[in-house]
N, CA, C and O atoms as CSV, one atom per row, in Angstrom:
chain,resi,resn,atom,element,x,y,z
A,1,MET,N,N,-0.523,20.108,-23.032
A,1,MET,CA,C,-1.525,19.665,-22.081
A,1,MET,C,C,-0.815,19.240,-20.791
A,1,MET,O,O,0.170,18.503,-20.847
A,2,PRO,N,N,-1.299,19.693,-19.635
A,2,PRO,CA,C,-0.656,19.320,-18.365
A,2,PRO,C,C,-0.774,17.814,-18.103
A,2,PRO,O,O,-1.752,17.175,-18.491
A,3,VAL,N,N,0.242,17.267,-17.438
A,3,VAL,CA,C,0.278,15.842,-17.118
A,3,VAL,C,C,-0.969,15.422,-16.358
A,3,VAL,O,O,-1.522,14.355,-16.628
A,4,GLU,N,N,-1.424,16.239,-15.410
A,4,GLU,CA,C,-2.580,15.890,-14.592
A,4,GLU,C,C,-3.833,15.629,-15.430
A,4,GLU,O,O,-4.724,14.896,-15.001
A,5,ALA,N,N,-3.903,16.216,-16.604
A,5,ALA,CA,C,-5.068,16.036,-17.464
A,5,ALA,C,C,-5.040,14.687,-18.184
A,5,ALA,O,O,-6.082,14.221,-18.643
A,6,THR,N,N,-3.875,14.055,-18.291
A,6,THR,CA,C,-3.774,12.798,-19.022
A,6,THR,C,C,-3.461,11.598,-18.134
A,6,THR,O,O,-3.554,10.461,-18.595
A,7,VAL,N,N,-3.098,11.819,-16.886
A,7,VAL,CA,C,-2.773,10.734,-15.960
A,7,VAL,C,C,-3.732,10.791,-14.787
A,7,VAL,O,O,-3.944,11.847,-14.191
A,8,ARG,N,N,-4.311,9.637,-14.459
A,8,ARG,CA,C,-5.282,9.594,-13.375
A,8,ARG,C,C,-4.873,8.521,-12.372
A,8,ARG,O,O,-4.531,7.402,-12.752
A,9,PHE,N,N,-4.912,8.872,-11.089
A,9,PHE,CA,C,-4.631,7.918,-10.016
A,9,PHE,C,C,-5.721,6.852,-9.982
A,9,PHE,O,O,-6.905,7.178,-10.075
A,10,LEU,N,N,-5.337,5.578,-9.851
A,10,LEU,CA,C,-6.293,4.485,-9.739
A,10,LEU,C,C,-6.350,3.919,-8.322
A,10,LEU,O,O,-7.414,3.860,-7.705
A,11,ASN,N,N,-5.182,3.502,-7.816
A,11,ASN,CA,C,-5.145,2.844,-6.516
A,11,ASN,C,C,-3.705,2.708,-6.037
A,11,ASN,O,O,-2.760,3.099,-6.723
A,12,ILE,N,N,-3.565,2.149,-4.854
A,12,ILE,CA,C,-2.250,1.756,-4.348
A,12,ILE,C,C,-2.349,0.288,-3.972
A,12,ILE,O,O,-3.177,-0.097,-3.146
A,13,ASP,N,N,-1.502,-0.527,-4.583
A,13,ASP,CA,C,-1.388,-1.918,-4.183
A,13,ASP,C,C,-0.329,-1.986,-3.097
A,13,ASP,O,O,0.767,-1.448,-3.257
A,14,LEU,N,N,-0.654,-2.647,-1.991
A,14,LEU,CA,C,0.318,-2.876,-0.925
A,14,LEU,C,C,0.825,-4.298,-1.090
A,14,LEU,O,O,0.080,-5.255,-0.883
A,15,LEU,N,N,2.090,-4.438,-1.462
A,15,LEU,CA,C,2.704,-5.742,-1.658
A,15,LEU,C,C,3.528,-6.092,-0.431
A,15,LEU,O,O,4.436,-5.354,-0.050
A,16,LEU,N,N,3.209,-7.208,0.178
A,16,LEU,CA,C,3.972,-7.722,1.313
A,16,LEU,C,C,4.716,-8.951,0.813
A,16,LEU,O,O,4.105,-9.958,0.455
A,17,VAL,N,N,6.039,-8.858,0.792
A,17,VAL,CA,C,6.882,-9.815,0.085
A,17,VAL,C,C,7.639,-10.694,1.064
A,17,VAL,O,O,8.087,-10.225,2.110
A,18,GLY,N,N,7.784,-11.982,0.722
A,18,GLY,CA,C,8.629,-12.885,1.489
A,18,GLY,C,C,7.862,-14.024,2.129
A,18,GLY,O,O,6.639,-14.120,2.026
A,19,GLY,N,N,8.618,-14.881,2.792
A,19,GLY,CA,C,8.032,-16.034,3.472
A,19,GLY,C,C,7.751,-15.699,4.921
A,19,GLY,O,O,8.634,-15.837,5.768
A,20,PHE,N,N,6.571,-15.274,5.213
A,20,PHE,CA,C,6.182,-14.904,6.573
A,20,PHE,C,C,4.784,-15.441,6.828
A,20,PHE,O,O,4.090,-15.829,5.889
A,21,ASP,N,N,4.366,-15.469,8.077
A,21,ASP,CA,C,3.035,-15.951,8.446
A,21,ASP,C,C,2.001,-14.911,8.024
A,21,ASP,O,O,1.929,-13.835,8.618
A,22,ARG,N,N,1.212,-15.216,7.022
A,22,ARG,CA,C,0.246,-14.270,6.461
A,22,ARG,C,C,-1.063,-14.214,7.245
A,22,ARG,O,O,-1.774,-13.210,7.207
A,23,LYS,N,N,-1.374,-15.295,7.952
A,23,LYS,CA,C,-2.678,-15.393,8.606
A,23,LYS,C,C,-2.979,-14.218,9.540
A,23,LYS,O,O,-4.083,-13.678,9.473
A,24,PRO,N,N,-2.053,-13.796,10.407
A,24,PRO,CA,C,-2.377,-12.655,11.278
A,24,PRO,C,C,-2.718,-11.383,10.497
A,24,PRO,O,O,-3.588,-10.619,10.916
A,25,LEU,N,N,-2.050,-11.149,9.377
A,25,LEU,CA,C,-2.358,-9.972,8.561
A,25,LEU,C,C,-3.718,-10.119,7.887
A,25,LEU,O,O,-4.493,-9.165,7.829
A,26,LEU,N,N,-4.003,-11.305,7.382
A,26,LEU,CA,C,-5.298,-11.541,6.744
A,26,LEU,C,C,-6.432,-11.405,7.757
A,26,LEU,O,O,-7.505,-10.895,7.434
A,27,ASP,N,N,-6.188,-11.862,8.979
A,27,ASP,CA,C,-7.195,-11.736,10.036
A,27,ASP,C,C,-7.439,-10.274,10.408
A,27,ASP,O,O,-8.512,-9.931,10.905
A,28,ALA,N,N,-6.451,-9.414,10.171
A,28,ALA,CA,C,-6.553,-7.996,10.542
A,28,ALA,C,C,-7.118,-7.117,9.427
A,28,ALA,O,O,-7.234,-5.905,9.608
A,29,LEU,N,N,-7.470,-7.696,8.282
A,29,LEU,CA,C,-7.944,-6.884,7.151
A,29,LEU,C,C,-9.227,-6.130,7.469
A,29,LEU,O,O,-9.365,-4.967,7.089
A,30,GLY,N,N,-10.157,-6.760,8.151
A,30,GLY,CA,C,-11.436,-6.110,8.436
A,30,GLY,C,C,-12.113,-5.703,7.142
A,30,GLY,O,O,-11.980,-6.376,6.120
A,31,ASP,N,N,-12.843,-4.591,7.191
A,31,ASP,CA,C,-13.514,-4.075,5.998
A,31,ASP,C,C,-12.676,-3.045,5.264
A,31,ASP,O,O,-13.072,-2.566,4.202
A,32,THR,N,N,-11.512,-2.696,5.824
A,32,THR,CA,C,-10.690,-1.622,5.274
A,32,THR,C,C,-9.955,-2.032,4.007
A,32,THR,O,O,-9.905,-1.270,3.042
A,33,LEU,N,N,-9.382,-3.241,4.005
A,33,LEU,CA,C,-8.586,-3.718,2.880
A,33,LEU,C,C,-9.152,-5.029,2.367
A,33,LEU,O,O,-9.929,-5.698,3.047
A,34,PHE,N,N,-8.749,-5.383,1.155
A,34,PHE,CA,C,-9.083,-6.706,0.635
A,34,PHE,C,C,-7.868,-7.282,-0.073
A,34,PHE,O,O,-6.951,-6.551,-0.450
A,35,VAL,N,N,-7.868,-8.598,-0.252
A,35,VAL,CA,C,-6.767,-9.298,-0.913
A,35,VAL,C,C,-7.013,-9.287,-2.418
A,35,VAL,O,O,-8.011,-9.823,-2.901
A,36,MET,N,N,-6.097,-8.675,-3.144
A,36,MET,CA,C,-6.172,-8.649,-4.603
A,36,MET,C,C,-5.567,-9.945,-5.169
A,36,MET,O,O,-6.144,-10.570,-6.060
A,37,HIS,N,N,-4.403,-10.337,-4.642
A,37,HIS,CA,C,-3.724,-11.583,-5.029
A,37,HIS,C,C,-3.122,-12.175,-3.760
A,37,HIS,O,O,-2.440,-11.481,-3.006
A,38,ASP,N,N,-3.376,-13.457,-3.529
A,38,ASP,CA,C,-2.845,-14.042,-2.300
A,38,ASP,C,C,-1.597,-14.884,-2.512
A,38,ASP,O,O,-1.001,-15.355,-1.543
A,39,ASP,N,N,-1.194,-15.082,-3.756
A,39,ASP,CA,C,0.009,-15.875,-4.003
A,39,ASP,C,C,0.751,-15.356,-5.231
A,39,ASP,O,O,1.105,-16.123,-6.127
A,40,ALA,N,N,0.979,-14.061,-5.260
A,40,ALA,CA,C,1.702,-13.444,-6.367
A,40,ALA,C,C,3.207,-13.663,-6.172
A,40,ALA,O,O,3.646,-14.124,-5.118
A,41,VAL,N,N,3.972,-13.333,-7.180
A,41,VAL,CA,C,5.429,-13.452,-7.109
A,41,VAL,C,C,6.036,-12.126,-7.544
A,41,VAL,O,O,5.662,-11.565,-8.574
A,42,LEU,N,N,6.976,-11.635,-6.747
A,42,LEU,CA,C,7.723,-10.420,-7.084
A,42,LEU,C,C,9.186,-10.811,-7.105
A,42,LEU,O,O,9.756,-11.162,-6.072
A,43,GLY,N,N,9.795,-10.751,-8.280
A,43,GLY,CA,C,11.144,-11.286,-8.419
A,43,GLY,C,C,11.067,-12.792,-8.241
A,43,GLY,O,O,10.396,-13.477,-9.012
A,44,SER,N,N,11.739,-13.303,-7.245
A,44,SER,CA,C,11.675,-14.737,-6.959
A,44,SER,C,C,10.953,-15.021,-5.644
A,44,SER,O,O,10.932,-16.160,-5.178
A,45,GLU,N,N,10.360,-13.983,-5.043
A,45,GLU,CA,C,9.708,-14.153,-3.739
A,45,GLU,C,C,8.191,-14.110,-3.863
A,45,GLU,O,O,7.635,-13.390,-4.692
A,46,ARG,N,N,7.541,-14.898,-3.020
A,46,ARG,CA,C,6.078,-14.865,-2.943
A,46,ARG,C,C,5.649,-13.554,-2.298
A,46,ARG,O,O,6.368,-12.982,-1.480
A,47,CYS,N,N,4.473,-13.095,-2.679
A,47,CYS,CA,C,3.942,-11.902,-2.033
A,47,CYS,C,C,2.423,-11.937,-2.029
A,47,CYS,O,O,1.791,-12.652,-2.807
A,48,ILE,N,N,1.868,-11.156,-1.145
A,48,ILE,CA,C,0.429,-10.964,-1.075
A,48,ILE,C,C,0.169,-9.512,-1.461
A,48,ILE,O,O,0.912,-8.619,-1.055
A,49,VAL,N,N,-0.878,-9.273,-2.239
A,49,VAL,CA,C,-1.193,-7.927,-2.715
A,49,VAL,C,C,-2.529,-7.498,-2.102
A,49,VAL,O,O,-3.550,-8.158,-2.291
A,50,LEU,N,N,-2.505,-6.384,-1.367
A,50,LEU,CA,C,-3.693,-5.849,-0.714
A,50,LEU,C,C,-4.072,-4.512,-1.336
A,50,LEU,O,O,-3.215,-3.791,-1.848
A,51,GLU,N,N,-5.365,-4.185,-1.289
A,51,GLU,CA,C,-5.838,-2.872,-1.733
A,51,GLU,C,C,-6.867,-2.342,-0.753
A,51,GLU,O,O,-7.508,-3.101,-0.026
A,52,VAL,N,N,-7.012,-1.022,-0.749
A,52,VAL,CA,C,-8.030,-0.370,0.070
A,52,VAL,C,C,-9.398,-0.687,-0.525
A,52,VAL,O,O,-9.585,-0.664,-1.742
A,53,ASN,N,N,-10.337,-0.980,0.346
A,53,ASN,CA,C,-11.689,-1.344,-0.082
A,53,ASN,C,C,-12.556,-0.087,-0.247
A,53,ASN,O,O,-13.580,0.062,0.419
A,54,ALA,N,N,-12.134,0.801,-1.132
A,54,ALA,CA,C,-12.871,2.022,-1.469
A,54,ALA,C,C,-12.445,2.426,-2.873
A,54,ALA,O,O,-11.286,2.249,-3.248
A,55,TRP,N,N,-13.356,2.956,-3.634
A,55,TRP,CA,C,-13.035,3.279,-5.026
A,55,TRP,C,C,-12.945,4.780,-5.294
A,55,TRP,O,O,-12.536,5.181,-6.384
A,56,ASP,N,N,-13.312,5.602,-4.343
A,56,ASP,CA,C,-13.413,7.034,-4.617
A,56,ASP,C,C,-12.374,7.887,-3.890
A,56,ASP,O,O,-12.607,9.075,-3.667
A,57,LEU,N,N,-11.238,7.307,-3.519
A,57,LEU,CA,C,-10.218,8.051,-2.791
A,57,LEU,C,C,-9.127,8.543,-3.734
A,57,LEU,O,O,-8.852,7.919,-4.759
A,58,ASP,N,N,-8.511,9.666,-3.380
A,58,ASP,CA,C,-7.363,10.131,-4.147
A,58,ASP,C,C,-6.096,9.488,-3.571
A,58,ASP,O,O,-6.165,8.714,-2.616
A,59,LEU,N,N,-4.959,9.807,-4.150
A,59,LEU,CA,C,-3.684,9.210,-3.739
A,59,LEU,C,C,-3.398,9.442,-2.262
A,59,LEU,O,O,-3.087,8.497,-1.537
A,60,SER,N,N,-3.499,10.677,-1.814
A,60,SER,CA,C,-3.168,11.016,-0.438
A,60,SER,C,C,-4.082,10.301,0.564
A,60,SER,O,O,-3.605,9.763,1.563
A,61,ARG,N,N,-5.379,10.297,0.300
A,61,ARG,CA,C,-6.330,9.649,1.223
A,61,ARG,C,C,-6.156,8.135,1.214
A,61,ARG,O,O,-6.276,7.502,2.262
A,62,THR,N,N,-5.876,7.544,0.062
A,62,THR,CA,C,-5.649,6.103,-0.007
A,62,THR,C,C,-4.412,5.724,0.804
A,62,THR,O,O,-4.431,4.744,1.549
A,63,LEU,N,N,-3.351,6.493,0.661
A,63,LEU,CA,C,-2.129,6.220,1.421
A,63,LEU,C,C,-2.381,6.366,2.924
A,63,LEU,O,O,-1.883,5.566,3.717
A,64,ARG,N,N,-3.149,7.378,3.315
A,64,ARG,CA,C,-3.466,7.543,4.740
A,64,ARG,C,C,-4.246,6.355,5.295
A,64,ARG,O,O,-3.995,5.919,6.418
A,65,VAL,N,N,-5.186,5.830,4.519
A,65,VAL,CA,C,-5.947,4.642,4.960
A,65,VAL,C,C,-4.987,3.469,5.165
A,65,VAL,O,O,-5.082,2.759,6.166
A,66,LEU,N,N,-4.078,3.268,4.237
A,66,LEU,CA,C,-3.114,2.174,4.374
A,66,LEU,C,C,-2.219,2.367,5.596
A,66,LEU,O,O,-1.982,1.420,6.345
A,67,LEU,N,N,-1.725,3.579,5.800
A,67,LEU,CA,C,-0.843,3.841,6.938
A,67,LEU,C,C,-1.573,3.665,8.264
A,67,LEU,O,O,-1.010,3.122,9.214
A,68,ARG,N,N,-2.826,4.122,8.334
A,68,ARG,CA,C,-3.622,3.931,9.561
A,68,ARG,C,C,-3.829,2.448,9.841
A,68,ARG,O,O,-3.759,2.013,10.990
A,69,TRP,N,N,-4.083,1.675,8.794
A,69,TRP,CA,C,-4.258,0.229,8.971
A,69,TRP,C,C,-2.990,-0.394,9.544
A,69,TRP,O,O,-3.052,-1.192,10.479
A,70,VAL,N,N,-1.842,-0.026,8.979
A,70,VAL,CA,C,-0.566,-0.572,9.460
A,70,VAL,C,C,-0.334,-0.166,10.915
A,70,VAL,O,O,0.046,-0.999,11.738
A,71,GLU,N,N,-0.559,1.098,11.231
A,71,GLU,CA,C,-0.333,1.574,12.603
A,71,GLU,C,C,-1.251,0.893,13.609
A,71,GLU,O,O,-0.893,0.769,14.780
A,72,GLY,N,N,-2.429,0.449,13.174
A,72,GLY,CA,C,-3.386,-0.175,14.077
A,72,GLY,C,C,-3.288,-1.688,14.152
A,72,GLY,O,O,-4.126,-2.327,14.789
A,73,LEU,N,N,-2.283,-2.272,13.514
A,73,LEU,CA,C,-2.173,-3.732,13.524
A,73,LEU,C,C,-1.978,-4.265,14.946
A,73,LEU,O,O,-1.218,-3.697,15.729
A,74,PRO,N,N,-2.677,-5.369,15.275
A,74,PRO,CA,C,-2.446,-6.007,16.566
A,74,PRO,C,C,-1.051,-6.654,16.589
A,74,PRO,O,O,-0.437,-6.828,15.536
A,75,PRO,N,N,-0.551,-7.007,17.771
A,75,PRO,CA,C,0.834,-7.501,17.895
A,75,PRO,C,C,1.205,-8.655,16.953
A,75,PRO,O,O,2.268,-8.611,16.333
A,76,ARG,N,N,0.364,-9.678,16.831
A,76,ARG,CA,C,0.708,-10.818,15.952
A,76,ARG,C,C,0.816,-10.356,14.497
A,76,ARG,O,O,1.733,-10.760,13.782
A,77,ALA,N,N,-0.111,-9.518,14.067
A,77,ALA,CA,C,-0.067,-9.008,12.697
A,77,ALA,C,C,1.135,-8.087,12.508
A,77,ALA,O,O,1.744,-8.077,11.438
A,78,ARG,N,N,1.478,-7.325,13.522
A,78,ARG,CA,C,2.660,-6.437,13.466
A,78,ARG,C,C,3.932,-7.266,13.267
A,78,ARG,O,O,4.827,-6.869,12.521
A,79,ARG,N,N,4.007,-8.422,13.940
A,79,ARG,CA,C,5.180,-9.290,13.762
A,79,ARG,C,C,5.233,-9.836,12.333
A,79,ARG,O,O,6.312,-9.937,11.750
A,80,SER,N,N,4.088,-10.183,11.774
A,80,SER,CA,C,4.057,-10.644,10.382
A,80,SER,C,C,4.496,-9.530,9.437
A,80,SER,O,O,5.272,-9.759,8.510
A,81,TRP,N,N,3.989,-8.315,9.681
A,81,TRP,CA,C,4.385,-7.148,8.884
A,81,TRP,C,C,5.907,-6.970,8.924
A,81,TRP,O,O,6.550,-6.771,7.893
A,82,ALA,N,N,6.466,-7.046,10.130
A,82,ALA,CA,C,7.911,-6.852,10.304
A,82,ALA,C,C,8.712,-7.984,9.660
A,82,ALA,O,O,9.852,-7.774,9.248
A,83,ALA,N,N,8.127,-9.182,9.569
A,83,ALA,CA,C,8.840,-10.332,9.008
A,83,ALA,C,C,8.876,-10.321,7.478
A,83,ALA,O,O,9.655,-11.062,6.877
A,84,ALA,N,N,8.052,-9.500,6.845
A,84,ALA,CA,C,8.095,-9.411,5.384
A,84,ALA,C,C,9.457,-8.878,4.955
A,84,ALA,O,O,10.009,-7.979,5.590
A,85,SER,N,N,9.993,-9.438,3.875
A,85,SER,CA,C,11.307,-8.966,3.416
A,85,SER,C,C,11.217,-7.579,2.780
A,85,SER,O,O,12.176,-6.807,2.810
A,86,ARG,N,N,10.046,-7.273,2.202
A,86,ARG,CA,C,9.809,-5.937,1.632
A,86,ARG,C,C,8.343,-5.592,1.781
A,86,ARG,O,O,7.483,-6.473,1.792
A,87,ARG,N,N,8.065,-4.305,1.894
A,87,ARG,CA,C,6.709,-3.771,1.928
A,87,ARG,C,C,6.671,-2.661,0.870
A,87,ARG,O,O,7.326,-1.629,1.017
A,88,VAL,N,N,5.900,-2.886,-0.190
A,88,VAL,CA,C,5.911,-1.991,-1.346
A,88,VAL,C,C,4.547,-1.335,-1.496
A,88,VAL,O,O,3.527,-2.023,-1.545
A,89,PHE,N,N,4.523,-0.009,-1.569
A,89,PHE,CA,C,3.313,0.741,-1.866
A,89,PHE,C,C,3.384,1.091,-3.353
A,89,PHE,O,O,4.055,2.048,-3.741
A,90,ASP,N,N,2.688,0.311,-4.181
A,90,ASP,CA,C,2.774,0.413,-5.631
A,90,ASP,C,C,1.601,1.244,-6.150
A,90,ASP,O,O,0.451,0.811,-6.078
A,91,ILE,N,N,1.890,2.429,-6.669
A,91,ILE,CA,C,0.862,3.363,-7.119
A,91,ILE,C,C,0.438,3.020,-8.540
A,91,ILE,O,O,1.259,2.972,-9.457
A,92,GLY,N,N,-0.867,2.781,-8.705
A,92,GLY,CA,C,-1.415,2.477,-10.019
A,92,GLY,C,C,-1.995,3.724,-10.658
A,92,GLY,O,O,-2.666,4.520,-10.001
A,93,ILE,N,N,-1.727,3.886,-11.957
A,93,ILE,CA,C,-2.249,5.044,-12.697
A,93,ILE,C,C,-2.943,4.564,-13.962
A,93,ILE,O,O,-2.746,3.432,-14.406
A,94,HIS,N,N,-3.749,5.432,-14.529
A,94,HIS,CA,C,-4.354,5.232,-15.832
A,94,HIS,C,C,-3.809,6.330,-16.724
A,94,HIS,O,O,-3.949,7.513,-16.414
A,95,ALA,N,N,-3.182,5.943,-17.840
A,95,ALA,CA,C,-2.607,6.935,-18.748
A,95,ALA,C,C,-2.669,6.402,-20.178
A,95,ALA,O,O,-2.900,5.215,-20.408
A,96,GLY,N,N,-2.465,7.284,-21.103
A,96,GLY,CA,C,-2.409,6.888,-22.508
A,96,GLY,C,C,-0.991,6.499,-22.878
A,96,GLY,O,O,-0.241,5.997,-22.041
A,97,LEU,N,N,-0.627,6.726,-24.117
A,97,LEU,CA,C,0.720,6.387,-24.580
A,97,LEU,C,C,1.773,7.296,-23.960
A,97,LEU,O,O,2.919,6.890,-23.767
A,98,THR,N,N,1.380,8.520,-23.653
A,98,THR,CA,C,2.294,9.445,-22.983
A,98,THR,C,C,1.504,10.157,-21.900
A,98,THR,O,O,0.282,10.207,-22.033
A,99,PRO,N,N,2.042,10.680,-20.904
A,99,PRO,CA,C,3.455,10.627,-20.538
A,99,PRO,C,C,3.805,9.249,-19.980
A,99,PRO,O,O,2.927,8.455,-19.645
A,100,HIS,N,N,5.089,8.989,-19.890
A,100,HIS,CA,C,5.551,7.708,-19.372
A,100,HIS,C,C,5.737,7.747,-17.861
A,100,HIS,O,O,5.970,6.708,-17.245
A,101,ALA,N,N,5.640,8.905,-17.265
A,101,ALA,CA,C,5.793,9.027,-15.811
A,101,ALA,C,C,5.088,10.294,-15.350
A,101,ALA,O,O,4.823,11.203,-16.136
A,102,THR,N,N,4.797,10.327,-14.081
A,102,THR,CA,C,4.233,11.520,-13.471
A,102,THR,C,C,4.638,11.537,-12.009
A,102,THR,O,O,5.248,10.586,-11.523
A,103,ALA,N,N,4.310,12.596,-11.315
A,103,ALA,CA,C,4.647,12.686,-9.889
A,103,ALA,C,C,3.516,13.371,-9.164
A,103,ALA,O,O,2.819,14.208,-9.738
A,104,TRP,N,N,3.330,13.024,-7.910
A,104,TRP,CA,C,2.351,13.659,-7.051
A,104,TRP,C,C,3.074,14.177,-5.827
A,104,TRP,O,O,4.031,13.562,-5.356
A,105,THR,N,N,2.624,15.291,-5.317
A,105,THR,CA,C,3.158,15.823,-4.066
A,105,THR,C,C,2.190,15.442,-2.961
A,105,THR,O,O,1.007,15.778,-3.015
A,106,LEU,N,N,2.698,14.740,-1.962
A,106,LEU,CA,C,1.874,14.326,-0.834
A,106,LEU,C,C,2.055,15.298,0.313
A,106,LEU,O,O,3.160,15.785,0.553
A,107,PRO,N,N,0.973,15.585,1.025
A,107,PRO,CA,C,1.119,16.447,2.198
A,107,PRO,C,C,2.087,15.819,3.197
A,107,PRO,O,O,2.142,14.595,3.324
A,108,ARG,N,N,2.839,16.639,3.895
A,108,ARG,CA,C,3.840,16.153,4.844
A,108,ARG,C,C,3.231,15.205,5.865
A,108,ARG,O,O,3.884,14.243,6.268
A,109,ARG,N,N,1.994,15.450,6.294
A,109,ARG,CA,C,1.371,14.603,7.309
A,109,ARG,C,C,1.109,13.187,6.808
A,109,ARG,O,O,0.831,12.299,7.614
A,110,THR,N,N,1.189,12.954,5.509
A,110,THR,CA,C,0.968,11.630,4.939
A,110,THR,C,C,2.183,10.739,5.113
A,110,THR,O,O,2.046,9.523,5.246
A,111,SER,N,N,3.361,11.322,5.114
A,111,SER,CA,C,4.595,10.554,5.177
A,111,SER,C,C,4.762,9.873,6.529
A,111,SER,O,O,4.580,10.510,7.566
A,112,PRO,N,N,5.112,8.562,6.533
A,112,PRO,CA,C,5.295,7.867,7.805
A,112,PRO,C,C,6.407,8.477,8.655
A,112,PRO,O,O,6.346,8.400,9.882
A,113,ARG,N,N,7.408,9.075,8.042
A,113,ARG,CA,C,8.497,9.669,8.823
A,113,ARG,C,C,8.060,10.933,9.559
A,113,ARG,O,O,8.682,11.335,10.542
A,114,SER,N,N,6.997,11.549,9.079
A,114,SER,CA,C,6.539,12.769,9.727
A,114,SER,C,C,5.513,12.482,10.826
A,114,SER,O,O,5.109,13.390,11.552
A,115,ARG,N,N,5.100,11.241,10.945
A,115,ARG,CA,C,4.097,10.876,11.936
A,115,ARG,C,C,4.790,10.566,13.258
A,115,ARG,O,O,5.873,9.979,13.278
A,116,ARG,N,N,4.165,10.959,14.347
A,116,ARG,CA,C,4.776,10.762,15.661
A,116,ARG,C,C,4.955,9.298,16.021
A,116,ARG,O,O,5.994,8.918,16.561
A,117,ARG,N,N,3.963,8.474,15.732
A,117,ARG,CA,C,4.005,7.085,16.161
A,117,ARG,C,C,4.233,6.135,14.988
A,117,ARG,O,O,3.606,5.078,14.920
A,118,ALA,N,N,5.105,6.492,14.084
A,118,ALA,CA,C,5.349,5.636,12.931
A,118,ALA,C,C,5.923,4.296,13.367
A,118,ALA,O,O,6.770,4.252,14.258
A,119,PRO,N,N,5.479,3.203,12.757
A,119,PRO,CA,C,6.002,1.879,13.107
A,119,PRO,C,C,7.501,1.802,12.855
A,119,PRO,O,O,8.027,2.431,11.937
A,120,ARG,N,N,8.166,1.031,13.676
A,120,ARG,CA,C,9.619,0.891,13.540
A,120,ARG,C,C,10.023,0.162,12.270
A,120,ARG,O,O,11.132,0.358,11.774
A,121,SER,N,N,9.149,-0.669,11.740
A,121,SER,CA,C,9.521,-1.527,10.617
A,121,SER,C,C,9.249,-0.905,9.250
A,121,SER,O,O,9.097,-1.645,8.277
A,122,TRP,N,N,9.182,0.415,9.135
A,122,TRP,CA,C,9.000,1.020,7.822
A,122,TRP,C,C,10.252,0.775,7.045
A,122,TRP,O,O,10.354,1.191,5.891
């Protein structure tokens, strides 16, 4: 049975890690994203976990929504984004006992490195 038949994309959690001013980012959420966890811990660092506020997107479209949100951040929120020690795009899947891993191919236009105006702080 092909992997695609047993593994289903759920979402992408955007983890912003470290001690930075979160308020400008929270103010910039709008209707596009929502806060899943506002005081999570990754390793030994605090983090905030954001998700796209839509349930019917595939991996590529969800990633594009997140990238557009980041590219459109106002200056104060951009500084908060840059001050995070790490920015993690954590892909969530639904699977059974096997397979233990899968992979998706994203269109080149989805990658921040292929975009003309990619933020400097990727």
